[in-house]
N, CA, C and O atoms as CSV, one atom per row, in Angstrom:
chain,resi,resn,atom,element,x,y,z
A,1,MET,N,N,0.634,-1.074,0.058
A,1,MET,CA,C,0.087,-0.004,0.142
A,1,MET,C,C,0.872,1.071,-0.078
A,1,MET,O,O,0.665,1.849,-1.009
A,2,ARG,N,N,1.919,1.206,0.839
A,2,ARG,CA,C,2.812,2.334,0.758
A,2,ARG,C,C,3.323,2.816,-0.578
A,2,ARG,O,O,3.205,3.986,-0.942
A,3,ASP,N,N,3.958,1.763,-1.372
A,3,ASP,CA,C,4.355,2.016,-2.312
A,3,ASP,C,C,3.520,2.829,-3.400
A,3,ASP,O,O,3.998,3.675,-4.155
A,4,GLY,N,N,2.127,2.403,-3.344
A,4,GLY,CA,C,1.138,2.821,-4.190
A,4,GLY,C,C,1.014,4.359,-3.886
A,4,GLY,O,O,0.967,5.314,-4.662
A,5,ILE,N,N,0.977,4.303,-2.582
A,5,ILE,CA,C,0.786,6.039,-2.089
A,5,ILE,C,C,2.045,7.122,-2.558
A,5,ILE,O,O,2.010,8.305,-2.900
A,6,VAL,N,N,3.193,6.115,-2.402
A,6,VAL,CA,C,4.405,7.164,-2.882
A,6,VAL,C,C,4.518,7.258,-4.079
A,6,VAL,O,O,5.042,8.300,-4.473
A,7,LYS,N,N,4.069,6.201,-5.160
A,7,LYS,CA,C,4.044,6.746,-6.503
A,7,LYS,C,C,2.954,7.500,-6.645
A,7,LYS,O,O,3.142,8.359,-7.506
A,8,GLU,N,N,2.037,7.536,-6.229
A,8,GLU,CA,C,0.705,8.451,-6.590
A,8,GLU,C,C,1.548,9.927,-6.459
A,8,GLU,O,O,1.599,10.742,-7.379
A,9,ILE,N,N,2.184,10.103,-5.158
A,9,ILE,CA,C,2.649,11.618,-4.726
A,9,ILE,C,C,3.663,11.689,-5.887
A,9,ILE,O,O,3.485,12.677,-6.599
A,10,MET,N,N,4.605,10.947,-6.228
A,10,MET,CA,C,5.548,11.176,-6.772
A,10,MET,C,C,5.072,11.583,-8.400
A,10,MET,O,O,5.660,12.395,-9.115
A,11,ASP,N,N,4.044,10.917,-8.708
A,11,ASP,CA,C,3.514,11.133,-10.336
A,11,ASP,C,C,3.012,12.503,-10.313
A,11,ASP,O,O,3.327,13.300,-11.197
A,12,VAL,N,N,2.152,12.849,-9.225
A,12,VAL,CA,C,1.789,14.430,-8.979
A,12,VAL,C,C,2.609,15.357,-9.227
A,12,VAL,O,O,2.409,16.243,-10.057
A,13,VAL,N,N,3.998,15.193,-8.258
A,13,VAL,CA,C,5.190,16.161,-8.099
A,13,VAL,C,C,5.754,16.334,-9.201
A,13,VAL,O,O,6.055,17.461,-9.595
A,14,ASN,N,N,6.047,14.990,-10.040
A,14,ASN,CA,C,6.971,15.081,-11.248
A,14,ASN,C,C,5.872,15.960,-12.418
A,14,ASN,O,O,6.270,16.606,-13.387
A,15,ASP,N,N,4.519,15.778,-12.033
A,15,ASP,CA,C,4.013,16.599,-13.269
A,15,ASP,C,C,4.251,18.041,-12.913
A,15,ASP,O,O,4.658,18.791,-13.801
A,16,ARG,N,N,4.040,18.495,-11.719
A,16,ARG,CA,C,4.230,19.924,-11.323
A,16,ARG,C,C,5.305,20.357,-11.998
A,16,ARG,O,O,5.289,21.234,-12.862
A,17,VAL,N,N,6.870,19.353,-11.364
A,17,VAL,CA,C,8.112,19.933,-11.865
A,17,VAL,C,C,8.205,20.215,-13.360
A,17,VAL,O,O,8.827,21.137,-13.887
A,18,LYS,N,N,7.380,19.133,-14.040
A,18,LYS,CA,C,7.651,19.450,-15.719
A,18,LYS,C,C,6.836,20.856,-16.198
A,18,LYS,O,O,7.285,21.693,-16.981
A,19,THR,N,N,5.407,20.897,-15.463
A,19,THR,CA,C,4.989,22.300,-15.864
A,19,THR,C,C,5.436,23.573,-15.358
A,19,THR,O,O,5.014,24.619,-15.851
A,20,MET,N,N,6.327,23.553,-14.332
A,20,MET,CA,C,6.849,24.797,-13.525
A,20,MET,C,C,8.284,24.628,-14.235
A,20,MET,O,O,9.037,25.591,-14.091
A,21,ASN,N,N,8.718,23.651,-14.903
A,21,ASN,CA,C,10.328,23.714,-15.237
A,21,ASN,C,C,11.426,23.702,-14.287
A,21,ASN,O,O,12.577,24.096,-14.477
A,22,MET,N,N,10.863,23.140,-13.123
A,22,MET,CA,C,11.942,23.187,-12.070
A,22,MET,C,C,12.984,22.265,-11.933
A,22,MET,O,O,12.740,21.094,-12.222
A,23,ASP,N,N,14.287,22.630,-11.481
A,23,ASP,CA,C,15.564,21.839,-11.572
A,23,ASP,C,C,15.516,20.669,-10.038
A,23,ASP,O,O,15.879,19.494,-10.064
A,24,LEU,N,N,15.034,21.324,-8.959
A,24,LEU,CA,C,15.271,20.786,-8.016
A,24,LEU,C,C,14.265,20.485,-6.971
A,24,LEU,O,O,13.719,21.566,-6.751
A,25,VAL,N,N,13.707,19.524,-6.169
A,25,VAL,CA,C,12.345,19.520,-5.302
A,25,VAL,C,C,12.863,18.755,-4.375
A,25,VAL,O,O,13.338,17.646,-4.622
A,26,PHE,N,N,12.796,19.547,-2.631
A,26,PHE,CA,C,13.171,18.857,-1.624
A,26,PHE,C,C,11.919,18.503,-0.651
A,26,PHE,O,O,10.963,19.276,-0.593
A,27,ASP,N,N,11.945,17.764,-0.182
A,27,ASP,CA,C,11.015,17.256,1.044
A,27,ASP,C,C,11.427,18.180,2.154
A,27,ASP,O,O,12.501,17.979,2.721
A,28,LYS,N,N,10.599,19.246,2.527
A,28,LYS,CA,C,11.104,19.968,3.616
A,28,LYS,C,C,10.904,19.117,4.973
A,28,LYS,O,O,11.574,19.575,5.899
A,29,SER,N,N,10.071,17.893,5.327
A,29,SER,CA,C,9.850,17.464,6.092
A,29,SER,C,C,10.911,16.214,6.408
A,29,SER,O,O,10.935,15.498,7.409
A,30,GLY,N,N,11.561,16.188,5.533
A,30,GLY,CA,C,12.683,15.090,5.573
A,30,GLY,C,C,13.635,15.420,6.435
A,30,GLY,O,O,13.891,16.611,6.613
A,31,LEU,N,N,14.306,14.443,7.102
A,31,LEU,CA,C,15.483,14.360,7.937
A,31,LEU,C,C,16.622,13.622,7.361
A,31,LEU,O,O,16.589,12.624,6.641
A,32,SER,N,N,17.834,14.417,7.889
A,32,SER,CA,C,18.990,13.458,7.466
A,32,SER,C,C,19.379,12.285,8.252
A,32,SER,O,O,18.750,11.880,9.230
A,33,VAL,N,N,20.561,11.703,7.729
A,33,VAL,CA,C,20.705,10.499,8.434
A,33,VAL,C,C,21.061,10.701,9.855
A,33,VAL,O,O,21.041,9.684,10.548
A,34,ASN,N,N,21.454,12.062,10.549
A,34,ASN,CA,C,21.535,12.191,11.579
A,34,ASN,C,C,20.427,12.971,12.252
A,34,ASN,O,O,20.521,13.568,13.324
A,35,GLY,N,N,19.444,12.888,11.529
A,35,GLY,CA,C,18.274,13.229,12.363
A,35,GLY,C,C,17.860,14.738,12.327
A,35,GLY,O,O,16.856,15.163,12.899
A,36,VAL,N,N,18.800,15.574,11.541
A,36,VAL,CA,C,18.421,17.134,11.542
A,36,VAL,C,C,17.777,17.370,10.142
A,36,VAL,O,O,17.850,16.594,9.189
A,37,PRO,N,N,17.241,18.373,10.170
A,37,PRO,CA,C,16.425,18.878,9.060
A,37,PRO,C,C,17.569,18.879,7.900
A,37,PRO,O,O,18.744,19.136,8.159
A,38,SER,N,N,17.020,18.512,6.378
A,38,SER,CA,C,18.146,18.426,5.444
A,38,SER,C,C,17.904,19.752,4.770
A,38,SER,O,O,18.726,20.217,3.980
A,39,LEU,N,N,16.789,20.355,5.077
A,39,LEU,CA,C,16.679,21.745,4.264
A,39,LEU,C,C,16.529,22.738,5.294
A,39,LEU,O,O,15.511,22.629,5.977
A,40,LEU,N,N,17.295,23.655,5.550
A,40,LEU,CA,C,17.170,24.530,6.698
A,40,LEU,C,C,16.254,25.753,6.597
A,40,LEU,O,O,15.746,26.318,7.565
A,41,TYR,N,N,16.110,26.078,5.375
A,41,TYR,CA,C,15.153,27.590,4.893
A,41,TYR,C,C,14.613,27.318,3.784
A,41,TYR,O,O,15.298,26.527,3.136
A,42,SER,N,N,13.475,27.702,3.181
A,42,SER,CA,C,12.717,28.081,1.922
A,42,SER,C,C,11.969,28.839,2.025
A,42,SER,O,O,11.375,28.666,3.089
A,43,ARG,N,N,11.470,29.982,1.289
A,43,ARG,CA,C,10.340,30.517,1.262
A,43,ARG,C,C,9.172,29.944,1.298
A,43,ARG,O,O,9.180,28.896,0.652
A,44,ASP,N,N,8.113,30.201,1.809
A,44,ASP,CA,C,6.921,29.536,1.704
A,44,ASP,C,C,6.254,29.528,0.117
A,44,ASP,O,O,5.505,28.658,-0.329
A,45,SER,N,N,6.707,30.654,-0.544
A,45,SER,CA,C,6.053,30.669,-1.618
A,45,SER,C,C,6.456,29.625,-2.782
A,45,SER,O,O,5.771,29.565,-3.802
A,46,TYR,N,N,7.690,28.731,-2.583
A,46,TYR,CA,C,8.319,27.797,-3.100
A,46,TYR,C,C,7.497,26.346,-2.763
A,46,TYR,O,O,7.580,25.350,-3.482
A,47,ASP,N,N,6.767,26.426,-1.642
A,47,ASP,CA,C,5.924,25.178,-1.076
A,47,ASP,C,C,4.855,24.729,-1.835
A,47,ASP,O,O,3.776,25.288,-1.636
A,48,PHE,N,N,4.914,23.823,-2.679
A,48,PHE,CA,C,3.471,23.607,-3.398
A,48,PHE,C,C,2.670,22.056,-3.024
A,48,PHE,O,O,2.033,21.300,-3.758
A,49,THR,N,N,3.068,21.957,-1.331
A,49,THR,CA,C,2.681,20.769,-0.757
A,49,THR,C,C,0.874,20.833,-0.648
A,49,THR,O,O,0.163,19.832,-0.553
A,50,ASN,N,N,0.484,21.963,-0.680
A,50,ASN,CA,C,-1.046,21.878,-0.540
A,50,ASN,C,C,-1.548,21.676,-1.997
A,50,ASN,O,O,-2.595,21.044,-2.136
A,51,ASP,N,N,-0.854,22.187,-3.185
A,51,ASP,CA,C,-1.263,21.785,-4.484
A,51,ASP,C,C,-1.003,20.168,-4.759
A,51,ASP,O,O,-1.764,19.703,-5.608
A,52,VAL,N,N,-0.257,19.435,-4.304
A,52,VAL,CA,C,0.015,18.186,-4.465
A,52,VAL,C,C,-1.274,17.449,-3.745
A,52,VAL,O,O,-1.820,16.479,-4.270
A,53,VAL,N,N,-1.707,18.015,-2.478
A,53,VAL,CA,C,-2.690,17.397,-1.796
A,53,VAL,C,C,-4.009,17.344,-2.514
A,53,VAL,O,O,-4.816,16.416,-2.555
A,54,ALA,N,N,-4.068,18.742,-3.169
A,54,ALA,CA,C,-5.344,19.016,-3.466
A,54,ALA,C,C,-5.636,18.250,-4.767
A,54,ALA,O,O,-6.796,17.941,-5.040
A,55,ALA,N,N,-4.486,17.899,-5.671
A,55,ALA,CA,C,-4.505,17.102,-6.766
A,55,ALA,C,C,-4.786,15.628,-6.373
A,55,ALA,O,O,-5.420,14.913,-7.149
A,56,LEU,N,N,-4.304,15.129,-5.117
A,56,LEU,CA,C,-4.610,13.738,-4.950
A,56,LEU,C,C,-5.986,13.413,-4.577
A,56,LEU,O,O,-6.687,12.450,-4.888
A,57,ASN,N,N,-6.259,14.637,-3.691
A,57,ASN,CA,C,-7.934,14.632,-3.530
A,57,ASN,C,C,-8.776,14.902,-4.575
A,57,ASN,O,O,-9.945,14.551,-4.416
A,58,LYS,N,N,-8.529,15.345,-5.428
A,58,LYS,CA,C,-9.499,15.880,-6.568
A,58,LYS,C,C,-10.454,14.744,-6.915
A,58,LYS,O,O,-9.915,13.694,-7.262
A,59,PRO,N,N,-11.760,14.784,-6.877
A,59,PRO,CA,C,-12.657,13.743,-6.910
A,59,PRO,C,C,-12.743,13.273,-8.449
A,59,PRO,O,O,-12.705,14.021,-9.427
A,60,GLY,N,N,-12.855,11.997,-8.450
A,60,GLY,CA,C,-12.846,11.219,-9.744
A,60,GLY,C,C,-11.470,10.617,-10.236
A,60,GLY,O,O,-11.396,9.742,-11.099
A,61,ARG,N,N,-10.203,11.283,-9.479
A,61,ARG,CA,C,-8.711,10.940,-9.748
A,61,ARG,C,C,-8.673,9.384,-9.578
A,61,ARG,O,O,-9.004,8.687,-8.618
A,62,PRO,N,N,-8.168,9.054,-10.807
A,62,PRO,CA,C,-7.888,7.530,-10.745
A,62,PRO,C,C,-6.861,7.147,-9.305
A,62,PRO,O,O,-5.975,7.963,-9.049
A,63,SER,N,N,-6.992,6.048,-8.500
A,63,SER,CA,C,-6.298,5.963,-7.340
A,63,SER,C,C,-5.748,4.618,-7.889
A,63,SER,O,O,-6.390,3.944,-8.694
A,64,THR,N,N,-4.241,4.177,-7.304
A,64,THR,CA,C,-3.622,3.132,-7.518
A,64,THR,C,C,-3.318,2.477,-6.200
A,64,THR,O,O,-2.615,1.469,-6.130
A,65,VAL,N,N,-4.011,3.230,-4.858
A,65,VAL,CA,C,-3.989,2.455,-3.652
A,65,VAL,C,C,-5.569,2.030,-3.428
A,65,VAL,O,O,-6.554,2.673,-3.793
A,66,SER,N,N,-5.540,0.835,-2.764
A,66,SER,CA,C,-6.550,0.105,-2.313
A,66,SER,C,C,-7.395,0.698,-1.560
A,66,SER,O,O,-6.988,0.876,-0.412
A,67,SER,N,N,-8.846,1.219,-1.884
A,67,SER,CA,C,-9.413,1.971,-0.980
A,67,SER,C,C,-10.748,0.933,0.133
A,67,SER,O,O,-11.900,1.118,0.526
A,68,GLU,N,N,-9.822,-0.019,0.242
A,68,GLU,CA,C,-10.811,-1.568,1.043
A,68,GLU,C,C,-10.750,-0.639,2.450
A,68,GLU,O,O,-9.734,-0.117,2.909
A,69,GLY,N,N,-12.053,-0.579,2.985
A,69,GLY,CA,C,-12.440,-0.212,4.511
A,69,GLY,C,C,-12.470,1.268,4.312
A,69,GLY,O,O,-12.492,1.830,5.407
A,70,SER,N,N,-12.479,2.098,3.306
A,70,SER,CA,C,-13.041,3.368,3.049
A,70,SER,C,C,-14.278,3.581,2.696
A,70,SER,O,O,-14.565,3.023,1.637
A,71,SER,N,N,-15.066,4.138,3.150
A,71,SER,CA,C,-16.644,4.166,2.655
A,71,SER,C,C,-16.653,5.266,1.412
A,71,SER,O,O,-17.549,5.217,0.569
A,72,ALA,N,N,-15.554,6.303,1.348
A,72,ALA,CA,C,-15.694,7.333,0.389
A,72,ALA,C,C,-14.862,7.133,-0.835
A,72,ALA,O,O,-14.545,8.098,-1.531
A,73,GLY,N,N,-14.417,5.640,-1.186
A,73,GLY,CA,C,-13.686,5.655,-2.306
A,73,GLY,C,C,-12.254,5.329,-2.140
A,73,GLY,O,O,-11.702,4.305,-1.736
A,74,SER,N,N,-11.654,6.812,-2.684
A,74,SER,CA,C,-10.416,7.266,-2.591
A,74,SER,C,C,-9.778,7.416,-1.481
A,74,SER,O,O,-10.376,8.271,-0.828
A,75,PRO,N,N,-8.822,7.008,-0.896
A,75,PRO,CA,C,-8.270,7.736,0.529
A,75,PRO,C,C,-7.992,9.315,0.338
A,75,PRO,O,O,-7.555,9.754,-0.725
A,76,THR,N,N,-8.281,10.138,1.457
A,76,THR,CA,C,-7.950,11.136,1.590
A,76,THR,C,C,-6.748,11.493,2.206
A,76,THR,O,O,-6.368,10.877,3.201
A,77,VAL,N,N,-5.951,12.640,1.615
A,77,VAL,CA,C,-4.456,12.913,1.948
A,77,VAL,C,C,-4.578,14.364,2.882
A,77,VAL,O,O,-5.117,15.387,2.460
A,78,THR,N,N,-3.999,14.225,4.148
A,78,THR,CA,C,-3.949,15.708,4.682
A,78,THR,C,C,-2.596,15.814,4.915
A,78,THR,O,O,-1.827,14.862,4.786
A,79,THR,N,N,-2.215,17.080,5.300
A,79,THR,CA,C,-0.945,17.384,5.463
A,79,THR,C,C,-1.039,18.611,6.692
A,79,THR,O,O,-2.115,19.188,6.852
A,80,ARG,N,N,0.041,18.929,7.459
A,80,ARG,CA,C,-0.203,19.836,8.201
A,80,ARG,C,C,0.203,21.423,7.470
A,80,ARG,O,O,0.598,21.469,6.305
A,81,ALA,N,N,0.089,22.343,8.089
A,81,ALA,CA,C,0.224,23.636,7.524
A,81,ALA,C,C,1.919,24.019,7.711
A,81,ALA,O,O,2.627,23.884,8.709
A,82,SER,N,N,2.173,24.410,6.693
A,82,SER,CA,C,3.628,25.126,6.764
A,82,SER,C,C,3.629,26.029,7.869
A,82,SER,O,O,2.644,26.679,8.220
A,83,PRO,N,N,4.998,26.063,8.528
A,83,PRO,CA,C,4.895,27.359,9.777
A,83,PRO,C,C,5.231,28.548,8.947
A,83,PRO,O,O,6.028,28.657,8.015
A,84,THR,N,N,4.325,29.535,9.583
A,84,THR,CA,C,4.391,30.891,9.101
A,84,THR,C,C,5.356,31.879,9.684
A,84,THR,O,O,5.487,33.043,9.305
A,85,SER,N,N,6.062,31.245,10.715
A,85,SER,CA,C,6.929,32.180,11.313
A,85,SER,C,C,8.317,32.650,10.633
A,85,SER,O,O,8.919,31.885,9.879
A,86,THR,N,N,8.637,33.511,10.833
A,86,THR,CA,C,10.011,34.183,10.297
A,86,THR,C,C,11.086,33.486,10.847
A,86,THR,O,O,11.096,33.190,12.041
A,87,PRO,N,N,12.053,33.178,10.031
A,87,PRO,CA,C,13.100,32.273,10.530
A,87,PRO,C,C,13.948,33.161,11.487
A,87,PRO,O,O,13.938,34.357,11.196
A,88,LYS,N,N,14.808,32.734,12.766
A,88,LYS,CA,C,15.534,33.584,13.249
A,88,LYS,C,C,17.102,33.481,12.708
A,88,LYS,O,O,17.777,32.478,12.475
A,89,LYS,N,N,17.429,34.885,12.596
A,89,LYS,CA,C,19.042,35.132,12.137
A,89,LYS,C,C,19.970,34.388,13.214
A,89,LYS,O,O,19.656,34.391,14.404
A,90,LEU,N,N,21.083,33.774,12.762
A,90,LEU,CA,C,22.191,33.116,13.433
A,90,LEU,C,C,23.081,34.075,13.706
A,90,LEU,O,O,24.133,33.795,14.282
C-alpha cells in the first residue's frame, strides 16, 4: 500500500515539476541520516505541498491505492500547514 501512495505522490510532483520547469524539489519534512532537517530554509512561496494534496484529493481521480475499508472511495490525504513564522537570524 505504501508503494502505491508514494507512486501517486511522485506522479503528481513530477507533473508539477515538468509544468513549472523546476530543477530540484526537496522534501522539507525530511530528516538527514543524523536526524536533523535536510533543508534549513525555503520561502513559503516555493512550497507546493497544498497543490499536491489538492491534486491527490481531486474527485474522480484514479487511485492506485486500495480503498478497502474506506466508505468514500479513494483515500484522503492530509498535511500539516507550513510554519508561517520568520526564521531566526543566526
